[in-house]
C-alpha positions in Angstrom: 6.7 1.3 -13.9 3.3 -0.6 -13.9 1.1 -1.1 -11.0 1.8 -4.9 -11.2 5.5 -4.3 -11.3 5.2 -2.1 -8.1 3.3 -4.9 -6.5 5.6 -7.7 -7.3 8.6 -5.4 -6.2 6.9 -4.6 -2.9 6.0 -8.1 -2.1 9.8 -9.1 -2.9 10.5 -6.4 -0.3 8.3 -7.7 2.1 9.7 -11.2 1.9 13.2 -9.6 2.3 12.0 -7.7 5.4 10.2 -10.7 7.1 13.4 -12.8 6.7 15.5 -10.0 7.9 13.1 -9.5 11.1 13.7 -13.2 12.0 17.4 -12.6 12.1 17.3 -9.5 14.0 14.9 -10.8 16.7 17.7 -13.1 17.7 20.8 -10.7 17.3 22.3 -9.6 20.6 21.9 -6.2 21.8 25.6 -5.6 21.6 25.5 -6.6 17.8 22.8 -4.2 17.2 24.5 -1.4 19.0 27.5 -2.2 16.7 25.1 -1.6 13.8 23.8 1.8 15.0 27.5 3.0 15.6 28.4 1.8 12.0 25.4 3.7 10.6 26.3 6.7 12.4 29.7 6.7 11.2 28.3 6.2 7.6 26.0 9.3 7.9 29.0 11.6 8.8 31.1 10.2 6.1 28.3 10.9 3.8 27.1 14.4 4.9 28.4 16.1 1.8 26.4 13.9 -0.4 23.3 14.1 2.0 23.3 17.8 1.9 23.9 17.9 -1.8 20.8 15.6 -2.3 18.8 17.9 0.1 19.8 21.1 -1.7 18.0 19.5 -5.0 14.9 18.7 -2.8 14.8 22.2 -1.4 15.3 23.7 -4.8 12.3 21.6 -6.3 10.2 22.4 -3.1 10.7 26.1 -3.6 9.8 25.9 -7.2 6.4 24.2 -6.2 5.7 26.9 -3.5 5.9 25.0 -0.3 5.5 27.4 2.7 8.6 28.6 4.8 7.6 26.3 7.5 7.4 23.2 5.3 10.8 24.0 3.9 12.0 24.2 7.3 11.0 20.7 8.1 12.5 19.6 4.8 16.1 21.4 5.2 19.1 19.6 6.4 22.2 21.4 7.7 25.7 20.0 8.8 24.4 20.5 12.2 21.2 18.5 11.4 23.1 15.5 9.8 25.3 15.5 12.7 22.4 15.5 15.2 20.9 12.2 13.1 24.2 10.4 13.8 24.3 11.6 17.5 20.9 10.3 17.7 22.0 6.9 16.5 24.9 6.9 18.9 22.5 7.9 21.9 20.5 4.9 21.2 23.5 2.5 22.0 23.6 3.9 25.5 19.8 3.1 26.1 19.0 0.0 27.9 17.9 -3.0 25.5 14.5 -3.8 25.7 14.5 -7.0 23.7 14.5 -9.9 26.1 13.8 -8.0 29.2 11.6 -9.7 31.8 8.6 -7.4 32.8 7.1 -10.0 35.3 7.9 -13.5 36.6 5.4 -15.6 38.6 4.7 -19.1 39.8 1.5 -21.0 39.6 0.5 -23.5 42.1 1.1 -26.3 39.6 4.6 -25.5 39.4 4.5 -23.5 36.2 6.9 -20.6 35.9 5.6 -17.9 33.7 7.7 -14.8 32.6 6.4 -12.1 30.5 9.3 -11.1 28.2 9.7 -8.1 25.9 10.2 -9.0 22.0 10.3 -7.0 18.9 7.2 -6.3 17.0 8.8 -7.4 13.7 8.5 -5.4 10.5 7.3 -1.6 11.0 6.1 0.5 8.1 6.7 4.3 8.8 5.0 6.7 6.5 6.1 10.2 6.6 6.3 13.5 5.0 9.1 16.2 4.7 11.3 15.5 7.4 14.3 13.4 6.0 15.8 13.2 9.6 12.9 10.6 10.2 14.5 8.2 7.8 17.6 7.9 10.2 15.6 7.9 13.4 13.1 5.4 12.3 15.6 3.1 11.0 17.7 3.4 14.5 14.8 3.1 16.5 13.4 0.1 14.8 16.9 -1.6 14.9 17.5 -1.0 18.4 14.4 -2.7 19.3 15.0 -5.6 16.8 12.6 -4.4 14.2 13.0 -4.2 10.3 12.0 -0.6 9.3 9.9 -0.4 6.2 10.3 3.4 4.9 8.2 5.4 2.8 8.8 9.1 3.0 7.2 11.8 0.7 8.0 12.9 -2.7 9.4 16.1 -1.6 12.5 14.5 0.2 12.9 11.6 -2.2 16.8 12.6 -2.9 17.6 13.3 0.6 15.9 10.0 1.9 17.7 8.1 -0.7 21.1 9.3 0.1 20.3 8.8 3.9 19.0 5.3 3.3 22.4 4.4 1.2 24.6 5.6 4.2 22.4 3.5 6.7 22.6 0.4 4.3 26.4 0.6 4.1 26.6 1.0 7.9 24.7 -2.4 8.5 27.2 -4.0 5.8 30.1 -2.7 7.7 28.7 -4.3 10.8 28.1 -7.6 8.8 24.2 -7.4 9.4 21.9 -7.7 6.5 21.1 -4.4 4.9 17.6 -5.9 4.4 17.1 -4.6 7.9 16.3 -1.1 6.3 13.8 -1.2 3.4 13.1 2.0 1.7 10.3 2.4 -0.8 11.4 4.6 -3.6 8.2 5.2 -5.2 5.4 7.8 -4.3 2.7 6.6 -6.7 -1.0 5.9 -5.1 -0.8 2.3 -6.4 2.3 1.9 -4.2 0.6 3.3 -1.3 -2.4 1.0 -1.5 -0.3 -2.0 -2.0 2.1 -1.2 0.9 -0.9 -0.9 3.2 -2.4 -4.1 2.6 0.9 -6.1 2.8 -0.4 -7.6 6.4 1.3 -10.9 5.7 4.8 -9.2 5.8 4.3 -5.9 7.8 3.0 -5.8 11.3 2.5 -2.4 12.3 2.2 1.0 10.4 3.0 4.4 11.8 2.1 7.3 9.8 3.7 10.7 10.6 2.5 13.7 8.7 -0.7 15.9 8.2 -4.1 15.2 8.8 -5.0 14.2 5.3 -2.1 11.5 5.3 -3.0 10.0 8.5 -6.8 9.6 7.6 -5.8 8.1 4.2 -3.7 5.6 5.9 -6.2 4.7 8.6 -9.0 4.1 5.8 -6.7 2.0 3.5 -4.5 -0.1 5.8 -5.4 -3.9 6.6 -2.5 -3.7 9.0 -2.8 -2.3 12.6 -1.9 1.5 12.7 -0.5 3.7 15.5 -1.7 7.4 14.8 0.6 10.2 15.1 -2.1 12.5 14.8 -2.0 16.5 14.4 -1.0 18.6 17.3 -3.7 21.1 18.2 -1.6 22.1 21.3 -3.1 24.7 23.9 -1.9 27.1 26.6 -4.3 27.9 29.2 -3.2 31.1 31.0 -5.2 30.7 34.5 -6.2 33.6 36.5 -3.4 32.9 39.0 -0.7 32.8 36.4 2.7 34.6 36.5 1.9 36.8 33.5 5.9 37.0 32.6 6.0 33.3 32.8 2.9 32.8 30.8 4.4 35.1 28.1 7.7 33.2 28.0 6.0 29.9 27.6 3.7 30.8 25.0 6.6 32.5 22.9 8.6 29.5 23.1 5.8 27.0 22.6 4.8 29.0 19.3 7.8 30.5 18.0 10.9 28.2 18.6 9.9 25.8 15.8 6.3 26.4 14.7 6.2 23.7 12.1 6.4 20.9 14.9 3.6 18.9 16.1 4.2 20.0 19.7 4.0 23.9 18.9 1.2 25.8 20.6 -1.6 26.5 18.2 -4.2 27.9 20.6 -4.0 30.1 23.6 -6.9 30.3 26.2 -6.9 33.4 28.4 -8.8 33.4 31.8 -11.3 36.5 31.6 -10.2 37.5 35.1 -6.7 38.6 33.9 -7.6 39.2 30.1 -7.7 43.1 30.2 -4.1 43.3 31.3 -2.6 40.1 29.6 -4.1 40.1 26.2 -2.4 43.3 25.0 0.9 42.3 26.4 0.6 39.1 24.6 -0.2 40.7 21.4 2.7 43.1 21.8 5.0 40.1 22.6 4.0 37.9 19.6 3.9 40.9 17.2 7.7 41.1 17.7 8.0 37.5 16.7 5.8 38.1 13.5 3.0 35.8 14.7 -0.4 36.5 13.1 -3.0 36.6 15.9 -6.7 35.6 15.2 -9.1 35.8 18.0 -12.7 35.5 19.2 -14.8 38.8 19.9 -13.6 39.2 23.5 -10.0 39.0 22.3 -10.4 41.4 19.5 -12.0 44.0 21.7 -8.6 44.1 23.7 -6.5 43.4 20.5 -8.3 45.3 17.6 -6.1 44.3 14.9 -6.3 40.7 15.5 -7.9 38.8 12.6 -11.7 37.1 13.5 -11.1 33.5 14.3 -13.7 31.1 12.7 -14.8 27.9 13.9 -12.5 26.1 11.5 -9.6 28.1 13.4 -10.0 26.2 16.6 -9.5 22.9 15.0 -6.6 24.0 12.7 -3.0 22.9 13.0 -1.2 25.7 11.3 2.5 24.6 11.7 3.3 28.4 11.1 3.5 31.6 12.9 -0.3 31.9 13.3 -2.0 31.7 16.6 -5.8 31.7 17.8 -6.7 33.0 21.1 -10.0 32.8 23.0 -10.9 34.3 26.4 -12.8 32.0 28.7 -14.6 32.5 31.9 -12.4 30.2 33.8 -10.8 26.8 34.1 -13.8 24.6 33.5 -14.4 26.4 30.1 -10.7 25.9 29.1 -11.1 22.3 29.8 -14.4 22.0 27.7 -12.7 23.9 24.8 -9.8 21.8 24.8 -12.1 18.5 24.9 -14.1 20.1 22.0 -11.2 21.1 19.8 -8.0 19.3 21.0 -6.1 16.6 19.4 -5.1 14.8 22.8 -1.5 15.8 21.7 0.0 18.2 24.3 -1.8 20.9 26.4 -0.6 23.3 29.2 -1.8 25.5 32.0 0.1 28.5 33.6 -0.8 28.9 37.2 0.4 29.4 40.6 -2.6 27.8 42.0 -1.8 24.2 42.9 -5.3 22.8 42.9 -6.1 24.5 39.5 -3.0 22.7 38.1 -4.1 19.4 39.3 -7.7 19.9 38.2 -6.4 20.6 34.8 -4.1 17.6 34.6 -6.6 15.2 35.7 -9.4 16.6 33.4 -7.4 17.2 30.2 -7.2 13.9 28.4 -4.1 14.4 26.2 -0.7 12.3 25.9 1.2 15.1 27.6 -0.4 17.6 30.1 1.9 20.3 31.7 1.9 22.8 34.5 3.9 25.9 33.9 6.1 24.5 31.1 6.2 24.6 27.3 4.5 22.2 25.2 7.5 21.9 23.1 9.1 19.4 25.5 6.8 16.6 24.1 9.7 14.8 22.5 11.6 11.5 23.1 15.0 13.2 23.7 13.7 15.8 26.0 11.8 12.8 28.1 15.1 11.0 28.2 13.9 8.3 25.8 16.5 8.9 23.1 15.2 9.4 19.7 11.4 8.8 19.0 9.3 7.5 16.4 7.0 10.3 16.9 4.0 11.4 19.2 1.2 8.8 19.3 -2.1 10.3 20.1 -3.7 7.0 20.3 -4.8 5.5 23.7 -3.7 1.7 23.0 -0.3 0.2 23.2 1.5 3.4 22.9 0.8 7.0 23.8 2.9 10.3 23.6 6.7 10.0 22.6 7.3 6.5 20.9 10.7 5.3 22.2 12.3 2.0 21.7 10.2 0.3 24.4 6.9 1.3 22.5 8.5 -0.5 19.4 8.3 -3.9 21.3 5.4 -6.2 22.3 5.8 -9.3 24.5 5.4 -12.9 24.8 4.8 -15.3 27.6 7.5 -17.9 28.2 6.2 -20.9 30.6 8.7 -23.2 32.1 7.4 -26.6 33.3 8.4 -30.0 34.5 6.0 -32.3 32.5 2.5 -30.6 33.7 -0.4 -31.5 31.8 -3.8 -29.9 32.2 -6.6 -31.9 33.6 
């Protein structure tokens, strides 16, 4: 298809999305919940077709030499398909944000002003690898009264197509326009560039993926962007840490699912306990097949660790690789995170309450932990249901983006004939 044809097709999708957004904005909450239930039922019914499509994607990705971590992000199983359906059903039990009055006040002239939650409109989600994002994003947008405009990566093309077909069938079952979920079936650069300049039809862009994808979106888009940037997450083992707790937290944060953005990528060890703790950490993580990279101080204690380069401190590995630095104290740990972190999720392990408070006050990240794994930075784990992703921005939405973060607000003003003089 020519670039002109892509352009015309995308504009037609934009018109359809804008029309659907007007209908969704006034659709009652119980009707949106029925849509979610129908979409979940269709996902379950289409599980075999979805898994067959995913198998084709996995086979192609394996031939292309994608890493094991990336293959894990791409892979669907019967349990993961069931989890997608469960995520949609979970959304039906959450309070409806649309129409909620955040504040009401009366002015001296008798005007009553209400600040009311409303949908954003049409939200484009640009993402890589994980096909479950297709269902999560569509469900979250619908719950908040928005149209989802989905553009996944080429590596998950077959999986995404099968999932979207099921979601659209569910919308039709619920007698709601299936234009509420738009899916871009092309991955050419021309499509990308056109999509990101459709500010007449799309109200917000949310990119989810690697650093390169997000930078490209920000540089190209004429539409507002909320960045779900890389997760360079740290665990700082303070001098007053319980070493067994620290080891358990680091192993979980690094190894449970290393390809996630909330996985630990760096460990900072207080010099006061490094001599005893560093060898224990190395032993624990070797058993988990983690490749260790470290500064000179760490390598003196763990000689088989690879030397860490300057680039290592910035890197999001998304794999079983961990960079370790020994720091002279909490202030040095805070400075390191400020210099190299990505404002995603960072943790301190300590039994010293004052040190914990100093850390959470000084570290400027979307989620800051005391004595817990960074892996909890997740909408479901926070009790928000599914999430659109983890925003590392500071404006409008920060951290896990749930349904409330997919709404805006307007002011409704009630008068009795007042005029301004």
